[in-house]
C-alpha positions as CSV (number, residue, x, y, z in Angstrom):
1,X,105.0,76.5,85.2
2,X,108.1,74.2,85.4
3,X,109.2,72.5,88.6
4,X,112.5,74.5,88.3
5,X,110.6,77.7,88.5
6,X,108.7,76.4,91.5
7,X,111.9,75.9,93.4
8,X,113.2,79.4,92.7
9,X,110.2,80.9,94.4
10,X,110.1,84.2,92.6
11,X,107.9,86.4,94.7
12,X,105.5,89.3,94.4
13,X,105.1,90.6,97.9
14,X,103.3,93.5,99.4
15,X,104.7,96.1,101.9
16,X,104.1,94.4,105.2
17,X,107.5,94.8,107.0
18,X,108.2,97.7,109.3
19,X,110.1,99.8,106.8
20,X,107.4,99.2,104.2
21,X,104.6,100.0,106.6
22,X,106.0,103.4,107.2
23,X,105.5,104.1,103.5
24,X,101.8,103.0,103.7
25,X,99.7,102.9,106.9
26,X,97.9,100.2,106.2
27,X,101.1,88.7,104.3
28,X,105.4,85.8,102.9
29,X,107.2,83.0,101.4
30,X,108.0,79.3,102.0
31,X,111.7,78.8,101.4
32,X,114.1,75.9,101.8
33,X,116.9,77.1,104.1
34,X,119.2,74.1,103.9
35,X,121.3,75.5,101.0
36,X,123.5,78.6,101.3
37,X,123.0,80.5,98.1
38,X,125.4,83.4,98.9
39,X,128.2,84.1,101.4
40,X,129.4,87.6,102.3
41,X,132.9,87.9,103.7
42,X,133.7,91.2,105.3
43,X,136.6,90.2,107.5
44,X,139.7,89.2,105.6
45,X,142.5,89.8,108.1
46,X,144.0,92.9,106.5
47,X,145.3,95.8,108.5
48,X,144.7,99.4,107.7
49,X,148.3,99.9,106.7
50,X,148.3,97.0,104.3
51,X,145.1,98.2,102.7
52,X,146.4,101.7,102.1
53,X,149.8,100.5,100.8
54,X,148.5,98.7,97.8
55,X,147.0,100.3,94.7
56,X,143.4,99.4,94.2
57,X,140.6,100.0,91.8
58,X,137.4,101.7,93.0
59,X,135.6,98.4,93.8
60,X,138.4,97.0,95.9
61,X,138.9,100.4,97.7
62,X,135.2,100.3,98.7
63,X,135.4,96.7,99.8
64,X,138.7,97.4,101.8
65,X,137.2,100.4,103.4
66,X,134.2,98.4,104.6
67,X,136.5,95.6,105.8
68,X,138.7,98.1,107.7
69,X,135.8,99.9,109.4
70,X,134.1,96.7,110.5
71,X,137.5,95.4,111.9
72,X,138.1,98.6,113.8
73,X,134.5,98.7,115.2
74,X,134.8,95.1,116.2
75,X,138.2,95.2,117.9
76,X,138.7,98.8,119.1
77,X,135.3,100.5,119.5
78,X,135.0,101.6,123.1
79,X,131.3,100.7,123.5
80,X,131.7,97.3,121.7
81,X,131.7,95.4,125.0
82,X,128.2,96.7,125.7
83,X,126.7,95.0,122.7
84,X,126.0,91.2,122.7
85,X,127.4,89.3,119.8
86,X,129.0,92.4,118.4
87,X,130.3,90.9,115.1
88,X,126.9,89.8,114.1
89,X,125.4,93.0,115.2
90,X,127.8,95.1,113.1
91,X,127.4,92.9,110.1
92,X,123.6,93.1,110.2
93,X,123.7,96.8,110.6
94,X,126.0,97.1,107.6
95,X,123.7,95.0,105.4
96,X,120.7,96.9,106.6
97,X,122.4,100.0,105.3
98,X,123.2,98.5,102.0
99,X,119.7,97.3,101.4
100,X,117.7,100.3,102.7
101,X,117.1,102.5,99.6
102,X,114.4,105.0,99.3
103,X,113.8,104.2,95.6
104,X,112.8,100.6,96.5
105,X,111.1,99.9,99.8
106,X,110.7,96.2,99.0
107,X,114.4,95.2,98.9
108,X,115.2,94.2,102.5
109,X,117.6,92.2,104.6
110,X,116.0,90.1,107.3
111,X,117.8,88.7,110.3
112,X,117.1,85.0,111.2
113,X,114.1,85.8,113.5
114,X,112.5,88.1,111.0
115,X,113.1,85.6,108.2
116,X,111.3,82.9,110.3
117,X,108.2,85.1,110.5
118,X,108.4,85.9,106.8
119,X,108.6,82.2,105.9
120,X,105.8,81.0,108.2
121,X,103.4,83.8,107.4
122,X,102.9,82.9,103.8
123,X,102.2,79.2,103.9
124,X,98.4,79.8,103.7
125,X,97.7,77.0,106.2
126,X,99.0,76.7,109.7
127,X,98.3,75.5,113.2
128,X,96.9,78.2,115.4
129,X,93.5,79.7,116.2
130,X,92.7,81.5,113.0
131,X,92.3,85.3,113.5
132,X,93.8,88.5,112.1
133,X,93.9,91.5,114.2
134,X,94.4,95.2,113.9
135,X,97.0,97.5,115.4
136,X,95.0,100.7,114.7
137,X,94.8,101.5,118.4
138,X,96.9,100.6,121.4
139,X,94.8,97.5,121.7
140,X,94.3,94.6,119.3
141,X,91.0,94.3,117.6
142,X,90.0,91.1,115.6
143,X,89.6,92.0,111.9
144,X,88.9,88.5,110.6
145,X,88.0,85.1,111.9
146,X,88.9,82.4,109.4
147,X,86.1,80.1,108.3
148,X,85.9,76.8,110.2
149,X,88.9,77.9,112.4
150,X,89.3,77.1,116.1
151,X,88.6,80.8,116.8
152,X,85.2,80.6,115.0
153,X,84.3,77.4,116.8
154,X,85.2,79.0,120.2
155,X,82.9,82.0,119.5
156,X,85.5,84.7,118.8
157,X,84.1,87.3,116.4
158,X,85.2,90.3,114.3
159,X,85.5,93.4,116.5
160,X,86.5,91.6,119.7
161,X,89.3,93.3,121.6
162,X,92.0,90.9,122.7
163,X,92.9,91.6,126.3
164,X,94.7,88.5,127.6
165,X,96.1,85.2,126.3
166,X,96.1,82.4,128.9
167,X,95.6,85.0,131.6
168,X,98.5,87.2,130.6
169,X,97.8,90.7,129.5
170,X,98.7,91.5,125.9
171,X,101.3,94.2,125.6
172,X,102.5,93.9,122.0
173,X,101.8,91.9,118.8
174,X,104.5,89.4,119.6
175,X,102.7,88.4,122.8
176,X,99.6,87.3,120.7
177,X,101.6,85.7,117.9
178,X,103.7,83.6,120.2
179,X,100.9,82.7,122.6
180,X,98.3,81.5,120.0
181,X,100.7,79.2,118.2
182,X,101.3,75.7,119.5
183,X,100.6,72.0,118.9
184,X,97.4,71.0,117.2
185,X,94.9,69.9,119.9
186,X,96.4,72.0,122.6
187,X,94.2,74.6,124.3
188,X,94.6,78.4,124.7
189,X,92.4,80.8,126.6
190,X,91.6,84.1,124.8
191,X,90.1,86.8,126.9
192,X,88.3,89.5,124.9
193,X,86.3,92.6,125.5
194,X,83.0,92.8,123.5
195,X,81.5,96.1,124.3
196,X,81.3,96.3,128.1
197,X,81.4,92.5,128.4
198,X,84.6,90.6,129.2
199,X,84.7,87.0,127.8
200,X,87.0,84.1,128.3
201,X,86.9,81.8,125.3
202,X,88.8,78.6,125.1
203,X,90.3,77.6,121.7
204,X,91.5,74.2,120.7
205,X,94.5,74.9,118.4
206,X,94.2,73.3,115.0
207,X,94.7,73.6,111.2
208,X,93.7,76.9,109.7
209,X,93.2,77.8,106.1
210,X,94.0,81.5,105.7
211,X,94.2,81.8,101.9
212,X,90.7,81.6,100.3
213,X,87.1,80.6,100.8
214,X,83.9,80.6,98.8
215,X,80.2,80.7,99.1
216,X,77.1,81.1,96.9
217,X,75.0,84.2,97.0
218,X,71.8,83.6,95.0
219,X,73.1,82.5,91.6
220,X,76.6,84.1,92.1
221,X,79.6,82.2,93.4
222,X,81.7,84.5,95.6
223,X,85.4,83.6,95.7
224,X,87.3,85.4,98.4
225,X,91.1,85.2,97.9
226,X,92.7,86.5,101.0
227,X,96.3,86.0,100.1
228,X,98.2,84.4,97.2
229,X,100.0,81.8,99.4
230,X,101.7,78.5,98.7
231,X,98.4,76.5,98.9
232,X,96.0,79.1,97.5
233,X,95.7,77.7,94.0
234,X,94.8,74.3,95.4
235,X,92.1,75.8,97.6
236,X,90.7,77.9,94.8
237,X,90.6,74.8,92.6
238,X,88.5,73.0,95.2
239,X,86.1,75.9,95.6
240,X,85.6,76.3,91.8
241,X,85.0,72.6,91.4
242,X,82.2,72.9,94.0
243,X,80.8,75.9,92.2
244,X,80.8,73.8,89.0
245,X,78.9,71.0,90.6
246,X,76.2,73.6,91.6
247,X,75.9,75.1,88.2
248,X,77.5,78.5,89.0
249,X,78.1,80.6,85.9
250,X,78.5,84.0,87.5
251,X,81.5,84.6,89.7
252,X,82.5,87.5,92.0
253,X,86.2,87.4,92.9
254,X,86.9,89.4,96.0
255,X,90.6,90.6,96.2
256,X,90.1,93.3,98.7
257,X,92.9,93.6,101.3
258,X,94.9,90.9,99.4
259,X,98.5,92.0,99.6
260,X,99.9,89.5,97.1
261,X,102.1,86.4,97.3
262,X,103.8,83.8,95.1
263,X,104.2,84.4,91.4
264,X,103.7,80.7,90.6
265,X,100.5,80.6,92.7
266,X,98.9,83.5,90.9
267,X,99.8,82.0,87.5
268,X,98.0,78.8,88.6
269,X,95.0,80.7,90.0
270,X,94.7,82.6,86.7
271,X,94.9,79.3,84.9
272,X,91.5,78.4,86.3
273,X,89.9,81.3,84.4
274,X,92.0,82.3,81.4
275,X,92.0,80.2,78.1
276,X,94.9,77.8,78.0
277,X,98.1,79.4,76.6
278,X,97.0,82.9,77.7
279,X,99.6,85.4,79.0
280,X,99.1,86.0,82.8
281,X,102.0,88.6,83.1
282,X,105.3,89.5,81.7
283,X,108.6,89.9,83.7
284,X,111.0,92.7,82.6
285,X,114.5,92.7,84.1
286,X,116.9,95.7,84.4
287,X,118.3,95.0,80.9
288,X,114.7,95.2,79.5
289,X,114.6,91.5,78.8
290,X,111.1,90.1,79.0
291,X,109.9,86.7,80.1
292,X,106.3,85.8,79.4
293,X,104.4,83.8,82.0
294,X,101.5,81.8,80.5
295,X,98.8,79.7,82.1
296,X,99.6,76.3,83.5
297,X,98.8,73.8,80.8
298,X,98.0,71.2,83.5
299,X,95.0,73.2,84.7
300,X,91.7,73.1,82.8
301,X,90.0,76.5,82.9
302,X,86.3,77.0,83.9
303,X,84.0,79.1,81.7
304,X,81.8,81.8,83.2
305,X,79.1,84.0,81.7
306,X,80.1,86.9,83.9
307,X,83.1,87.7,86.0
308,X,83.4,90.7,88.4
309,X,86.4,91.5,90.6
310,X,86.4,93.6,93.8
311,X,89.5,95.6,94.7
312,X,90.5,98.3,97.2
313,X,93.4,100.4,98.2
314,X,95.1,97.4,99.8
315,X,94.8,95.1,96.8
316,X,98.4,94.7,95.8
317,X,101.1,92.8,93.9
318,X,100.0,89.3,92.8
319,X,96.4,90.2,93.5
320,X,96.8,93.1,91.0
321,X,98.3,90.6,88.5
322,X,95.2,88.5,88.7
323,X,92.8,91.4,88.5
324,X,94.3,93.0,85.4
325,X,94.8,89.7,83.7
326,X,91.1,88.9,84.1
327,X,90.3,92.4,82.9
328,X,92.4,92.5,79.8
329,X,91.8,88.8,78.7
330,X,88.2,88.2,79.7
331,X,86.9,91.7,80.0
332,X,86.0,91.1,83.7
333,X,84.4,94.2,85.4
334,X,86.5,95.6,88.2
335,X,84.7,97.4,91.0
336,X,86.0,99.3,94.1
337,X,88.9,101.6,94.9
338,X,92.0,102.2,92.9
339,X,94.4,99.4,93.9
340,X,97.8,99.9,95.7
341,X,100.0,99.8,92.7
342,X,102.9,97.4,93.3
343,X,104.4,96.3,90.0
344,X,107.7,94.9,91.1
345,X,108.9,91.3,91.6
346,X,111.1,90.2,94.5
347,X,113.2,87.1,94.9
348,X,115.0,85.8,98.0
349,X,118.4,84.5,99.0
350,X,118.6,82.6,102.3
351,X,121.9,82.4,104.2
352,X,123.2,79.6,106.4
353,X,122.6,81.5,109.6
354,X,118.8,81.7,108.8
355,X,118.9,85.3,107.7
356,X,117.6,86.3,104.2
357,X,118.0,88.9,101.5
358,X,114.8,89.9,99.6
359,X,115.5,92.1,96.6
360,X,113.7,93.4,93.6
361,X,114.7,91.5,90.4
362,X,112.2,92.8,87.9
363,X,109.0,94.7,87.2
364,X,105.9,92.9,85.9
365,X,103.7,94.0,83.1
366,X,100.1,93.0,82.3
367,X,99.2,90.7,79.4
368,X,98.9,93.8,77.2
369,X,102.2,95.2,78.4
370,X,100.9,97.7,80.9
371,X,102.6,98.6,84.2
372,X,100.6,99.5,87.3
373,X,103.6,100.3,89.5
374,X,103.0,103.3,91.7
375,X,99.7,103.9,89.8
376,X,97.4,101.0,90.6
377,X,94.4,99.6,88.7
378,X,91.6,102.0,88.1
379,X,88.3,100.2,88.5
380,X,85.6,100.2,85.8
381,X,83.1,101.2,88.5
382,X,84.6,103.4,91.2
383,X,83.0,102.7,94.6
384,X,85.1,104.1,97.4
385,X,85.6,102.4,100.8
386,X,83.9,104.2,103.7
387,X,86.0,106.8,105.3
388,X,85.6,105.2,108.7
389,X,87.3,102.0,107.5
390,X,90.3,104.0,106.3
391,X,90.7,106.2,109.4
392,X,93.1,104.9,112.0
393,X,92.6,105.8,115.6
394,X,95.2,108.1,117.2
395,X,97.3,106.6,120.0
396,X,98.3,108.0,123.4
397,X,96.0,111.1,123.2
398,X,94.9,113.1,126.1
399,X,91.3,112.8,127.3
400,X,89.1,115.3,125.4
401,X,85.7,116.8,126.3
402,X,83.1,119.3,125.2
403,X,84.4,122.6,123.6
404,X,87.8,121.1,122.8
405,X,89.2,120.4,119.4
406,X,91.3,117.3,118.7
407,X,92.1,114.7,116.1
408,X,90.7,112.0,118.4
409,X,87.3,113.8,118.4
410,X,87.5,114.1,114.7
411,X,88.0,110.3,114.4
412,X,85.2,109.6,116.9
413,X,82.8,111.7,114.8
414,X,83.7,109.8,111.6
415,X,83.1,106.5,113.5
416,X,79.8,107.5,115.1
417,X,78.5,108.9,111.7
418,X,79.4,105.5,110.1
419,X,77.4,103.7,112.9
420,X,74.4,105.9,112.1
421,X,74.4,108.4,114.9
422,X,73.3,112.0,114.4
423,X,76.6,113.9,114.0
424,X,76.4,117.6,113.3
425,X,80.0,118.0,112.3
426,X,83.2,116.1,111.5
427,X,85.9,118.8,112.1
428,X,87.2,117.6,115.5
429,X,85.3,120.2,117.5
430,X,83.6,118.4,120.5
431,X,80.2,120.0,120.3
432,X,77.2,119.3,122.5
433,X,75.6,117.4,119.6
434,X,78.7,115.2,119.4
435,X,78.3,114.5,123.2
436,X,74.7,113.5,122.7
437,X,75.7,111.1,120.0
438,X,78.4,109.7,122.3
439,X,76.0,109.3,125.1
440,X,73.5,107.4,122.8
441,X,76.3,105.1,121.7
442,X,77.2,104.3,125.4
443,X,73.6,103.7,126.2
444,X,73.0,101.4,123.2
445,X,76.0,99.2,124.1
446,X,75.5,99.2,127.8
447,X,78.6,101.2,128.6
448,X,79.1,103.3,131.7
449,X,78.2,106.9,130.9
450,X,81.2,109.3,130.5
451,X,81.3,112.7,129.0
452,X,84.9,112.6,127.8
453,X,86.7,110.6,125.2
454,X,89.7,108.5,126.1
455,X,91.8,105.7,124.5
456,X,89.6,102.9,125.9
457,X,86.3,104.4,124.7
458,X,87.6,105.2,121.2
459,X,88.9,101.6,120.9
460,X,85.4,100.3,121.8
461,X,83.8,102.6,119.2
462,X,86.3,101.4,116.6
463,X,85.6,97.7,117.5
464,X,81.9,98.4,116.8
465,X,82.8,100.0,113.5
466,X,84.8,96.9,112.5
467,X,82.0,94.5,113.7
468,X,79.2,96.4,111.9
469,X,81.2,96.6,108.7
470,X,81.6,92.8,108.8
471,X,78.0,91.7,109.7
472,X,75.9,94.5,108.1
473,X,75.7,93.7,104.4
474,X,74.2,97.1,103.7
475,X,77.6,98.6,104.7
476,X,79.4,96.7,102.0
477,X,78.6,99.1,99.2
478,X,81.3,97.7,96.9
479,X,79.8,94.2,97.0
480,X,76.3,95.5,96.7
481,X,77.3,97.4,93.6
482,X,78.7,94.2,92.1
483,X,75.5,92.3,92.8
484,X,73.6,95.1,91.0
485,X,75.8,94.5,88.0
486,X,75.1,90.8,88.0
487,X,71.4,91.5,88.0
488,X,71.4,94.0,85.1
């Protein structure tokens, strides 16, 4: 890829912002903000009378109408005095309206604060403690502890429920994000609930790699690519070099829960596998013009006897680019769920005030010219994710007990069944058998016995589901199926 293309930062990005999350229940780019690439002028000093007095074409009428409305709202609107920084507020609202289109949930205007989050979240390496957490309940459960991170060294583990940061109760996700970030070497106290136990664990903030890691399982090299961030290709290159030194010729590439990232990065990652000069993807713009992206000639590919790829419902965008390129070019075996199906490419325009426009500029096609947009990649071997790992816990539900019917009880039954308890039904009816299973769970984990289900208890059950799914290898049926294929 050319240096010019690196600067443009064309992006393949998954649905992780609020409007996009509404479309799917279930990471952002590094941009230089010093240059203003576009300026929008809505106020031009015209009065309504002047605007109406001059003949205009349809485009100028639309522009004048918008200018007039914004001017009236800014100067004469009765409630305007109640809104801080009214001109900026009105302008942002107008742009939100322009960019919020049902046909494309990925085009989005971001204010300066939102843009900062978007930029910092996709660097792939940062200073912090190194955890990802869920918002599936009213509490925040740790889903991932990054390898060699401050969190791992402090003893935090998957399934822990974050209760306090530096002694302050956590009320929303911003509380955690703001509190755990800080200078390298500084300390932060994370208070977590682990079953019945409450633990205070001190973390020493430091550098965290959140993009990829690797390990060897028997004679198979397992490469986990967590996101396609700015540094991911470099990290992947180091992992593959280590595999080469150890004689690894079979590789399992785990792309599950990978929501995508940089186009340039995924091309470089693919270049470690595909023959030089191979097509990684094709970009097709609105005029049907096609640009072919080929492997990076500066990267020497490795050769493997067998490649398998794990995907799930949250494998999206750039991760899908990699998966289908490996499939079509190297006949890699794909295992898991049908992927998300994001086949569009976004690019960004930053503004001088720190805000940013992200818009869809093209669709992408596979090396063979196939589109997976809104369809996803169908695996060669379909192995579905356990239902318990796809079932979010309801929030703010009323306490439920025996002989009642509720969605909360239905969720609990799914969770307890996954954990191996004897569940007679999964229809939401709180039977005496369900109660016995709940009592056994409480006893096994040293919890106070209670005969009713509330928010706190369901959160604890879910935390155990997440923990067990992480530590019990027998629960990872997709990876087990992949290992079976290697052993055939």
